[in-house]
FIBAVO-123154 format. One record per residue: residue number from 1; chain; x, y, z of N, C-alpha, C in turn. Coordinates in steps of 0.001 Angstrom, whole numbers, plus 524288, in hexadecimal, padded with zeros to 5 digits. Layout:
BEGIN
   i ch   n_u   n_v   n_w  ca_u  ca_v  ca_w   c_u   c_v   c_w
 NUM  A     X     Y     Z     X     Y     Z     X     Y     Z
...
END
This chain:
BEGIN
   i ch   n_u   n_v   n_w  ca_u  ca_v  ca_w   c_u   c_v   c_w
   1  A 886DB 647F3 6A8CA 886AB 64B71 6ADBE 88B13 648BC 6B16D
   2  A 88DAA 64D4D 6B46D 8913A 64C65 6B835 88EBC 6484B 6BC42
   3  A 89070 644F8 6BDE0 88EC5 642C3 6C275 88EC5 6446B 6C735
   4  A 89195 648B3 6C825 89155 64A5B 6CE69 88E93 64E4B 6CF20
   5  A 88CB2 65030 6CB1B 8892E 654DA 6CBD6 8834A 6559A 6C8AE
   6  A 8811D 651AF 6C993 87BDC 651B0 6C72B 87724 65310 6CAD5
   7  A 874F2 655F4 6CAE3 870C4 65820 6CE8A 86ACA 656E1 6CD79
   8  A 86790 65458 6CF50 86163 655C2 6CF38 86024 659F5 6D1CF
   9  A 85C59 65E61 6CFA3 85BB4 66127 6D29D 853E1 660B7 6D19C
  10  A 8516B 66145 6D6FC 84C93 65F8E 6D5E2 84A31 666DE 6D65B
  11  A 84522 66680 6D427 842B8 66CD0 6D3E0 84776 670D3 6D24E
  12  A 84918 66E92 6CD19 84DF3 6714B 6CADE 84BD7 67809 6C7E6
  13  A 846B3 676BE 6C7EB 8446D 67AD9 6C363 84264 680A0 6C81D
  14  A 84286 67F88 6CCC6 84158 68372 6CF5D 84599 68796 6CFE4
  15  A 8448D 68BBB 6D37B 847E0 68F3B 6D480 84DEA 68E28 6D5EF
  16  A 84C30 68BF7 6DAB9 850D7 689D6 6DC58 8543F 6852C 6DAF4
  17  A 850B0 6824C 6D8F8 8526E 67DAF 6D658 855DB 67F37 6CF7D
  18  A 854D7 68321 6CD96 85626 68567 6C87B 85C57 6882E 6CB23
  19  A 85B60 68A70 6CEC4 85FF1 68C27 6D183 8659D 68788 6D1D7
  20  A 862AB 68559 6D4CA 866A7 67FB6 6D4BE 869F0 67E20 6D01F
  21  A 86581 67C21 6CD54 866DF 67946 6C7F2 86ABE 67D85 6C5B9
  22  A 86A2F 6835B 6C51E 86E1C 68619 6C25F 8726C 68694 6C522
  23  A 87253 68682 6C93C 87785 68639 6CCC7 87B1D 68211 6CC64
  24  A 878A0 67D87 6CC10 87BA3 677FA 6CAD2 87CE9 67775 6C56D
  25  A 87A04 6783E 6C251 87B9A 677AC 6BCC4 880D2 67B97 6BB6B
  26  A 87FCE 68146 6BCEA 8846C 68481 6BD7D 88995 6823B 6BE8C
  27  A 8884C 67E8A 6C3A0 88C46 67ACB 6C5E4 88ED5 676E3 6C3FF
  28  A 88C0C 6758F 6BF6D 88CEE 670B5 6BACC 88A9C 669BB 6BEBB
  29  A 8864F 66BFC 6C13D 88473 666B9 6C333 88076 664CE 6BE66
  30  A 87F88 66014 6BE1B 87C5C 65E2B 6BB0A 876A1 65DF8 6BD87
  31  A 87209 65FA4 6BB42 86E85 660C3 6BD84 868E1 65C3F 6BBAD
  32  A 8665C 65A86 6BFBF 861A0 65835 6BD6D 85CE2 65C7A 6BFBC
  33  A 85A79 65F07 6BB6C 85685 661B3 6BD5E 8517A 6605F 6BECD
  34  A 84F62 65F16 6C200 8497B 65CEE 6C38E 846D6 660A4 6C4EC
  35  A 841A5 66229 6C263 83CB8 663DD 6C2DD 8379B 6613C 6C35B
  36  A 832D3 662B3 6C38C 82F14 65FA9 6C258 82D3B 65F46 6BDD7
  37  A 82FBD 66518 6BBDD 82F12 6665C 6B769 83359 664F2 6B2C8
  38  A 83284 6618B 6ADA4 83683 6608D 6ABA0 8382D 6669A 6A7F9
  39  A 833FE 6688A 6A6BF 835DD 66DEB 6A486 836D4 6712E 6A668
  40  A 837EA 67132 6AC9E 83B2A 674F4 6AF45 84072 672E9 6B116
  41  A 8406A 66E1A 6B12D 845E2 66BF1 6B158 84928 66C7E 6AD9C
  42  A 84678 66CB6 6A6FA 8494D 66E8C 6A2EA 84B61 6756A 6A2AD
  43  A 847DB 6774B 6A47C 84741 67D14 6A592 84D65 67D4B 6A840
  44  A 84D9D 67AFF 6AD92 852B5 67B5A 6B13D 8573E 67A04 6ADAB
  45  A 85786 674FE 6AA98 859C7 673C0 6A7E2 85CBA 67789 6A40A
  46  A 859A6 67A17 6A157 85B11 67E02 69DA6 85C90 68313 6A07C
  47  A 85ABA 68511 6A564 85C94 689D9 6A81F 861A5 68914 6A8B5
  48  A 8640E 68380 6ABA0 86936 683D5 6ADA3 86CB7 68164 6AAF2
  49  A 86AAF 68000 6A453 86F10 67F58 6A0CA 8715A 678D4 6A134
  50  A 873AD 6773A 69DB5 877F5 672CA 69F5F 873F0 66DE4 69DA8
  51  A 87259 66CF8 698D9 87112 668EF 69717 87173 663BB 6994C
  52  A 876B6 663B0 698FD 878C6 65DEA 69AAF 879C1 65DA1 6A06D
  53  A 87933 66069 6A278 87957 66111 6A8A1 875FF 662CE 6AAF6
  54  A 87037 66235 6A956 86B3D 661D1 6AC00 86886 65F18 6A911
  55  A 865AB 65C62 6ACB8 860AF 657B3 6AB12 85C2B 65AB9 6ACDA
  56  A 856AB 65B82 6AABE 852C5 65C6B 6ACFD 84F1F 65896 6ABFB
  57  A 84BD8 6579B 6B103 84849 65483 6B124 843FB 65586 6B4F6
  58  A 83F5D 652B3 6B3AF 83A68 65445 6B7CA 83995 65109 6BB73
  59  A 838C3 65166 6C076 839A2 64EA0 6C57A 834C3 65137 6C916
  60  A 83078 64D9C 6C996 82DDD 64F02 6CE31 82DDF 64BF8 6D2CE
  61  A 83124 64E7A 6D64E 8317C 64B99 6DAA2 82C4B 648FE 6DD5B
  62  A 827ED 64ACE 6DD78 824AA 648F0 6DEF9 82157 6440B 6DBB9
  63  A 82467 641EF 6D84E 821FA 63DFA 6D46C 825A3 63A46 6D3FC
  64  A 82572 6363A 6D70B 8286E 6326C 6D882 82BBB 62EF5 6D203
  65  A 82766 62EE0 6CE25 828A2 62E19 6CA2B 82CB9 631B7 6C5BE
  66  A 82BF1 636AE 6C82C 82EA6 639EA 6C52B 833FB 63960 6C63A
  67  A 83601 639CA 6CD1A 83B10 63659 6CF6D 83C20 63428 6CD42
  68  A 83999 62EEE 6CB9F 83BA3 629E0 6C963 83EA1 62ABD 6C3CD
  69  A 83ABB 62E79 6C196 83AB6 62E8A 6BB76 83FE3 632F6 6BB8B
  70  A 840A9 635E8 6BEFA 84674 639B7 6BE17 84B07 635F8 6BF1D
  71  A 84A7B 63174 6C36B 84F48 62F29 6C3E8 850AB 62CB9 6BF6D
  72  A 84C18 62A37 6BDCF 84CDA 62682 6B8D2 84FE1 628A2 6B473
  73  A 84E37 62F55 6B45F 850FF 63219 6AFD2 857C7 63267 6B222
  74  A 85758 63433 6B608 85D4F 63377 6B876 860A6 630D4 6B68E
  75  A 85DF6 62B14 6B7BC 85FF8 6261C 6B81C 86220 62485 6B0C0
  76  A 85DEB 62559 6AFD3 85EE2 624D2 6A993 8626B 62921 6A556
  77  A 86239 62CAA 6A846 865A5 63004 6A5A5 86AF7 63047 6A7B3
  78  A 86B1F 62D40 6AC44 87041 62DAC 6AE94 872E4 6321C 6B128
  79  A 86E7D 63491 6B2F2 870ED 63A87 6B630 8728E 63972 6BBAB
  80  A 87847 639E3 6BA8F 87A51 63947 6C032 87995 63C4D 6C508
  81  A 87425 63BC0 6C69D 87224 64019 6CB3D 875A7 63EEE 6D176
  82  A 8775B 64382 6D188 87AF9 6437D 6D790 87906 6476E 6DABC
  83  A 876D9 64A9A 6D985 873F7 64DF7 6DEA0 86E85 64E46 6DD28
  84  A 86BFC 650C7 6E180 86772 65266 6E1C4 8654B 658A9 6E43F
  85  A 8623B 65A16 6E1CD 86067 65F5D 6E4D1 859E3 65F78 6E42C
  86  A 8589E 65FF0 6E93C 852EB 66015 6E8EF 85033 664A6 6EB44
  87  A 84E54 665E2 6E5F3 84C39 66B89 6E701 8462E 66A78 6E52A
  88  A 8427C 66763 6E3A7 83DBD 66720 6E15A 839DC 66A6A 6E6C5
  89  A 835D6 66CA1 6E36D 8323C 66F6B 6E764 82E28 66FA1 6E3D7
  90  A 82745 67089 6E72C 823DF 67235 6E3B8 8206C 6759D 6E6EF
  91  A 81FF7 67A2D 6E357 81D56 67E72 6E549 81838 67CD5 6E7CF
  92  A 8150E 6790A 6E481 80FCB 67686 6E58E 81044 674B9 6EB26
  93  A 81476 671F3 6EC89 81343 67053 6F1F9 81350 67525 6F6BD
  94  A 815C1 679D4 6F614 8165A 67CD6 6F8BB 81209 68027 6F936
  95  A 80C80 67FFA 6F596 808A8 682EB 6F652 805C5 6821F 6FB7E
  96  A 803DA 68580 6FCF2 7FFE2 68484 701A9 7FAE4 685CD 700C3
  97  A 7F716 683E3 7051A 7F144 68468 70316 7F080 689ED 70399
  98  A 7EB24 68B39 702E5 7E9B9 6912F 703B3 7EB11 69292 709FA
  99  A 7E95C 68FFD 70CC9 7EA96 69096 711DD 7F025 69229 713FD
 100  A 7F390 6902F 7121B 7FB36 69145 710F2 7FD0D 68BF4 71404
 101  A 7F943 6887B 714FF 7FAE9 682D4 7162A 7FD2D 67E9D 71213
 102  A 801A3 67D0B 71252 802B9 6792F 70F74 7FFA9 67323 70EFE
 103  A 7FE29 671B5 70BA5 7FAA8 66D43 70B7E 7FE73 667FA 70CE8
 104  A 7FBA5 66449 70EA0 7FED5 65F62 70F4C 801C9 65E17 70A84
 105  A 7FE7A 65EA5 70629 80134 65BF6 7009F 805D6 65DCF 6FE88
 106  A 8050C 66439 6FF74 80936 66664 6FE8F 80ECF 6661F 702B6
 107  A 80E4A 664CB 70747 81069 663B6 70B5E 813DF 65F09 709C7
 108  A 8110D 65AD4 708EA 81349 65687 7061D 816A6 65655 70205
 109  A 814C7 65931 6FE76 814DC 6597F 6F9FD 81B33 65CB1 6F848
 110  A 81B48 65F7D 6FC12 82115 663B7 6FD5F 824E0 660A0 6FF98
 111  A 822EE 65CD1 70371 8266D 6581B 70508 82879 6549E 7018F
 112  A 823EA 6532E 6FFAA 82610 64E1A 6FB08 828F0 65094 6F7B4
 113  A 82A69 65485 6F5AF 82D12 6575C 6F086 8318C 65914 6F2DB
 114  A 832B1 65A4C 6F6E2 837A7 65BD3 6F9DA 839C4 658A7 6FC95
 115  A 837DD 654EA 6FF2F 83A88 65012 7037B 839B8 64B37 7001E
 116  A 834D4 648B4 6FFDF 83489 64452 6FE1F 835F3 642A9 6F9B9
 117  A 83531 64520 6F5B5 83581 64421 6F078 83B44 6443F 6EED8
 118  A 83D80 6482D 6F102 84326 649C8 6F08F 845EE 64404 6F26F
 119  A 8451D 6427F 6F67C 846EA 63D4F 6F94B 84596 63989 6F55A
 120  A 84148 63809 6F3C5 84032 63352 6F0B0 841D9 632FC 6EBFB
 121  A 84265 638D0 6EA09 846C3 63937 6E45F 84B60 6370B 6E4F7
 122  A 84DFC 63938 6EAB9 85401 63624 6EC1A 8549C 63004 6EBEB
 123  A 84FD3 62F1A 6EEFD 84F7B 62838 6F032 84E34 62715 6EA51
 124  A 84B54 628A2 6E5EB 84A4A 62718 6E33A 850B3 625B3 6DEF2
 125  A 8534A 62A62 6DE10 85934 62A66 6DD30 85C1A 62539 6DF89
 126  A 85C30 625B2 6E4AB 85F97 6226B 6E63E 85F0A 61C42 6E5B8
 127  A 859EF 61AE1 6E4B6 857A8 61653 6E237 85A5D 6147B 6DD57
 128  A 85C9A 6180E 6DAFA 85CB7 616B8 6D46F 86360 614BE 6D681
 129  A 8656A 61653 6D8DC 86AFE 614F4 6DA67 86ECE 6160C 6D67E
 130  A 86CFF 619B5 6D301 871F1 61D2E 6CF28 8735D 62229 6CFB2
 131  A 8713C 62493 6D29F 87321 62AF1 6D4C7 87648 62A23 6DADC
 132  A 87A98 62D76 6DA25 87C8C 62F3E 6DE97 87BD8 63498 6DFBF
 133  A 877E1 635CB 6E480 87793 63A49 6E55B 87AE1 63C45 6E96D
 134  A 87ED9 6407A 6E70A 881E9 6430D 6EB9D 8813D 645EE 6EED3
 135  A 87C47 6495D 6ED66 87A23 64F24 6EFCB 87638 64F94 6EFF8
 136  A 87190 65168 6F27A 86D13 653B7 6F1D8 86BB8 65795 6F573
 137  A 8692D 65AD5 6F3E0 86793 66004 6F60E 86244 6618E 6F63A
 138  A 85F86 66293 6FA5F 85B09 663DD 6F956 85A35 669B5 6FB2B
 139  A 8560F 66BF0 6F72A 8555D 6712C 6F7CF 85080 67275 6FDAB
 140  A 85311 674E6 700E8 84FB5 674E5 704F4 84EE0 67BF5 704C0
 141  A 84CC7 67CA5 709D2 84BFD 683C2 70AA6 84CDA 684E6 70F54
 142  A 84DA5 68A83 710AD 84E85 68C8F 714C3 8493A 68B73 71926
 143  A 844A6 68A8E 71546 83FD0 68931 719D7 84060 682D5 71AD9
 144  A 84381 6802E 718DD 844EC 67B62 71C7F 8473F 67CED 72094
 145  A 8493C 680F2 722D0 84B8F 681D1 72688 848E6 685E2 729B4
 146  A 847C1 68941 727B3 84443 68C98 72B79 83ECB 68D7D 7299F
 147  A 83AFE 69121 72C0F 836E8 69162 72924 83616 6974B 726A2
 148  A 8324F 69817 721FB 83161 69BFF 71FAA 830AF 6A134 724E2
 149  A 83381 6A516 7230F 8315D 6AA80 726B0 82A8D 6AC34 72337
 150  A 8281C 6ABA8 72887 82408 6AEB0 7264A 82390 6B2F7 7244B
 151  A 82666 6B6A2 7273A 8269C 6BC7D 72509 8292A 6BD04 7211F
 152  A 82A15 6B93B 71C74 82C67 6BAC5 7179E 827A5 6B97B 713CE
 153  A 82411 6B5E1 71481 82017 6B45F 7128D 81AE7 6B894 713EA
 154  A 816CC 6B86F 70FFE 8126B 6B8FE 71059 80DD3 6B4D5 71191
 155  A 80ED4 6B0CA 7106C 80DB1 6AC9D 7115E 81070 6A6EB 71199
 156  A 81322 6A64D 7163A 8177B 6A1F6 71607 81522 69E15 715D3
 157  A 80FEC 69C6E 71747 80D6E 69705 71634 80DE7 694CC 711D1
 158  A 80B02 69933 70CA7 80C5F 69736 70669 81052 698B1 70489
 159  A 813DB 69C05 70576 818B2 69D79 703AE 81C5B 69A0A 70376
 160  A 81BB3 697F1 70922 8209B 694E4 70B0B 81D8A 68F94 70DE3
 161  A 81AF0 68C36 70B4D 81844 687D9 70DEA 81ABA 684D7 71207
 162  A 818B8 6826F 7156D 81992 68053 71A4B 81E49 67B9E 7185D
 163  A 81C27 67921 712EC 81E9A 67490 71246 823FB 6744A 70F1C
 164  A 82442 679F1 70D58 82929 67ADD 70B3F 82E45 6795B 70E06
 165  A 82D8E 67D74 7135C 83259 67CD1 71708 83377 677A1 71B2E
 166  A 82D73 67639 71B33 82E9B 6707B 71E4F 830CA 66CAF 71A0F
 167  A 82F26 66B76 714D4 831F4 668D0 7127E 837F4 6688B 7114B
 168  A 8396E 66E85 710AB 83F78 66F83 7107F 84249 66D97 7155A
 169  A 83EDE 66EDE 71B67 84324 66BA5 71F0B 842A8 666D3 71F3C
 170  A 83ECA 66311 71D7C 84046 65DB8 71C2A 84298 65DB5 717C0
 171  A 84488 65FC5 713E8 8488D 65F32 70FC0 84DA0 6601C 7127D
 172  A 84EB7 663BE 716D1 8530B 66345 718B2 85428 65EE5 71BB3
 173  A 85081 65CCD 71EC2 850F4 6591D 72172 85267 6534F 71E88
 174  A 84FF5 65285 718BD 85012 64F19 716F3 85718 64E55 715A5
 175  A 856B7 65399 711F7 85DDA 65374 711A3 85FBD 65193 71591
 176  A 86130 65219 719C4 864A1 64FD3 71E17 86294 6491A 71E3F
 177  A 85E3F 6486E 71ED3 85D4F 642CC 71D43 860BB 6401E 71932
 178  A 86009 64264 714A5 86200 64024 710DF 86625 63F9C 70F6B
 179  A 86901 644FA 7135C 86E8F 64584 712F3 871FA 63E91 715F6
 180  A 86E49 63EBE 71B24 870E9 63A66 71E05 86FE3 6350B 71A5D
 181  A 86B07 634F1 718C8 8698B 6304A 715A1 86DD5 62F03 710E1
 182  A 86EA4 63284 70E11 87205 63146 709AF 8773B 631A8 70A52
 183  A 878CF 632D9 70F1E 87F29 6343F 70FE8 882DD 62FFC 70E5B
 184  A 880CA 62B2A 70F0E 882E2 62578 70DD1 88318 6258B 70776
 185  A 87FAA 6288D 70619 87FD8 6287D 6FF66 88338 62D45 6FD26
 186  A 8854B 62F72 70071 887F0 63383 6FEB4 884FA 63909 6FB02
 187  A 8808B 638EE 6FD8E 87D2D 63C84 6FB7C 87CEA 640FB 6FFA8
 188  A 87F87 64631 6FF2C 87DF1 6491A 70270 87731 64BC6 7003D
 189  A 874DC 64D32 70428 86F26 65090 70577 86EFD 65469 707B6
 190  A 86F77 65A22 70452 86E5E 65EAB 707D5 86A6B 6620A 704AF
 191  A 868C9 665F8 70802 86484 66989 70588 8669D 66FE1 7062F
 192  A 863AE 67430 702FA 863D2 6786E 7040D 85FFC 67A52 704B0
 193  A 86054 67E7E 708E1 85B40 6814E 70AEC 85B2E 686C3 70811
 194  A 858FA 687E0 70427 85920 68C76 701F2 85576 69191 7042C
 195  A 85736 695FB 70477 8539A 699C8 704E2 8509A 69C72 6FFE9
 196  A 84E34 6A002 70135 84959 6A09E 6FB7F 84C86 6A348 6F801
 197  A 84A67 6A1AE 6F360 84E76 6A3D4 6EDA7 84A12 6A704 6EBEA
 198  A 84CF6 6AC33 6E9BD 84A43 6AF47 6E776 847F7 6AD21 6E185
 199  A 844AB 6B038 6DF8F 842B8 6AF18 6D97F 83CF5 6ABEA 6D9EA
 200  A 83A3F 6AC51 6DE82 8351B 6AABB 6DEAE 8319F 6AE56 6E1DD
 201  A 833FB 6B238 6E50B 8310F 6B503 6E8BC 8302C 6BB61 6E638
 202  A 82CDC 6BCA7 6E88C 82B5F 6C25B 6E7AF 82FFD 6C5C1 6EB27
 203  A 83126 6CB9B 6E88F 834F5 6CD40 6EA78 83391 6CEE7 6F016
 204  A 82FC3 6CF2E 6F201 82EA7 6D1A0 6F786 8310E 6CB7A 6F9B8
 205  A 82F14 6C86A 6F91C 831F5 6C37B 6FC5E 8372F 6C2FA 6FCD8
 206  A 8396D 6C3B8 6F812 83E74 6C3D4 6F878 841B0 6C7F6 6FB31
 207  A 83F9B 6CD59 6FB3B 84195 6D1A4 6FFA0 8412C 6CE60 704F2
 208  A 83B91 6CC79 705A6 83AFD 6CC64 70B15 83E0F 6C5F5 70C9E
 209  A 83F9F 6C2AF 709EB 84253 6BE70 709CD 84875 6BF97 70AD8
 210  A 849D9 6C2DD 70808 84ECA 6C5AB 7087E 8519F 6C6F2 70CA6
 211  A 84D85 6CA86 70E8F 84DC4 6CCCD 7139A 84ED8 6C8F6 7184E
 212  A 84D4A 6C444 717C4 84DC8 6C1DC 71C53 85267 6BCBB 71D3A
 213  A 855EB 6BE67 718EF 85B12 6BB26 7199E 85FED 6BD47 71975
 214  A 86352 6BA8D 71BE8 868B0 6BE74 71A26 86957 6BFE2 71561
 215  A 869C7 6BD16 711C2 86C11 6BE20 70BE3 869A1 6C18A 70966
 216  A 8649B 6C329 70C23 860D6 6C776 70AC6 85E6D 6C70C 7051E
 217  A 85E47 6C194 702C9 85C91 6C03B 6FE10 85B5C 6BB08 6FC7F
 218  A 856F3 6B9C2 6FA40 854E3 6B483 6F83F 859CB 6B221 6F575
 219  A 859A9 6AC8B 6F5EB 85DF3 6A9F2 6F28B 85AF9 6AAF4 6EC79
 220  A 86022 6A975 6E998 85FBD 6AA41 6E343 85FD1 6A3E6 6E195
 221  A 85DB0 6A37B 6DE2D 85CE1 69DBF 6DC4D 861B4 69AD6 6DA7F
 222  A 865BC 69F98 6D884 86B24 69BB0 6D742 86D64 69ACB 6DBC1
 223  A 86D39 69C63 6E0A1 86EB9 69934 6E63D 86C48 694ED 6E83E
 224  A 8696A 692F9 6E391 8672D 68D44 6E778 86BD2 68A81 6E44E
 225  A 86EE2 68AB1 6E253 872A0 686C2 6DFDA 877C7 685B5 6E301
 226  A 879C7 68907 6E58B 87F6A 68736 6E69D 87EFA 684CF 6EC53
 227  A 87B18 6863D 6EFEF 87A24 6829B 6F42C 87990 67C98 6F3CC
 228  A 8764A 67C4B 6EEA4 87495 67619 6ED56 87908 67472 6EB20
 229  A 87B0E 676BC 6E827 87FEC 673B5 6E699 883A3 6725C 6E7E3
 230  A 88518 676AC 6EBC8 887F4 674EF 6F1F2 887D6 66EA0 6F4C4
 231  A 88259 66FA5 6F52E 880BA 66AB7 6F912 880E2 66634 6F55B
 232  A 8808D 66694 6F090 88135 662CA 6EBF9 8869C 66116 6E9AF
 233  A 889B8 664DC 6EB0C 88F4F 6637B 6E939 8921B 65EF3 6ED6E
 234  A 8932D 65BEF 6EB4E 8965F 6562B 6ED03 89AB1 658D8 6F00D
 235  A 89D3A 65C26 6EEAF 8A344 65DCE 6F018 8A35D 6612B 6F455
 236  A 89F22 6659D 6F3EE 89F65 66AD2 6F5A4 89BF9 66904 6FB95
 237  A 89856 66627 6FA1E 895A1 664AB 6FFE3 894FB 65EB1 700DC
 238  A 89AB6 65B17 701A1 89A42 65723 701AE 898DF 654C6 7078C
 239  A 898EF 6575E 70BBC 8988B 65765 71150 893A8 65952 712D0
 240  A 88FBF 65A81 7101A 88ADD 65E8D 71066 886C6 65A41 70F92
 241  A 88402 6577D 71323 87EFA 65612 7126C 87B27 65632 7167A
 242  A 87657 656C8 715AC 873E4 65699 71979 871B1 65D40 71B62
 243  A 874BB 660D3 71700 87465 66655 71867 8701E 66856 7155B
 244  A 86E25 66BDF 718E5 86AA5 66F3E 71683 86D49 6757C 716B0
 245  A 86DEE 6768C 71226 871B7 67AD9 7101F 86E03 680C4 71015
 246  A 86D41 6834B 71348 86A55 688FF 7137A 86C4D 68C1B 70FB1
 247  A 868E2 68DFD 70A95 869BE 69233 7076A 864F7 695BC 70838
 248  A 86618 698F8 70B90 85F88 69A56 70BD5 86170 6A0DC 70BFA
 249  A 86660 6A33A 70C94 866EA 6A907 70CE4 866C5 6A981 71202
 250  A 86669 6A631 71675 867B2 6A856 71BBC 86104 6A881 71EE1
 251  A 85E21 6A7D3 71BBA 8599F 6A67A 71DED 8583F 6A40E 721B2
 252  A 85A61 69F5B 72271 858D3 69C33 7275D 85D22 69D34 72CCB
 253  A 860BF 6A199 72BBE 8627C 6A272 730AD 860C3 6A826 73205
 254  A 85EA1 6AA3B 72FFB 85B16 6AF08 7317B 85638 6AE68 734CB
END
């Protein structure tokens, strides 16, 4: 593997994760595909091609032993990890109760998955002292900057539960915190706040959403990769750290 461009992507088997993987693979990045399911990680590897360029592994960020096992593998196989994309998510933690409220357990689990455990994973990597991480990109959302428009959703509490946006706002903040704390180690930390992607919504929702933003359409999965690669690129974004790049089609400015 080329030492300067080896990126680990968590949540790689989802819609956004797959879009990022495909784009980076096409642009000659070595990719470590991480998913809670090894089978799904292998499916991503097959989909993006490049058998020597892609490593598939199973990683459950909520399981500390899984984190240590993955790092052991990276060390033993001498994978020269240099970049990280934090994109892990779980639909289960975004479920609400029948009354539309988010349980304390789901609130905490969403925070743990998106904030605490990616941080702990980074700490575990740093303790090994064998990886030089050049850049980290956290996948955030427009709802970490603004709140959902209730006119868009039939049931906002259930479709966009409160813990989603609150945790994404926290992700934006820890991006800035880590940018300062890791600067002495020459590690840049940034985030991309994406808007809504097409591919999972009803036609009616797509039409309503598209009317509410300047570009008049939802994002396409293939648009996930370019802004992430820009922030990963050690030459193109060498002066950028602690930044939340908004790629939402103009949602947050209207």
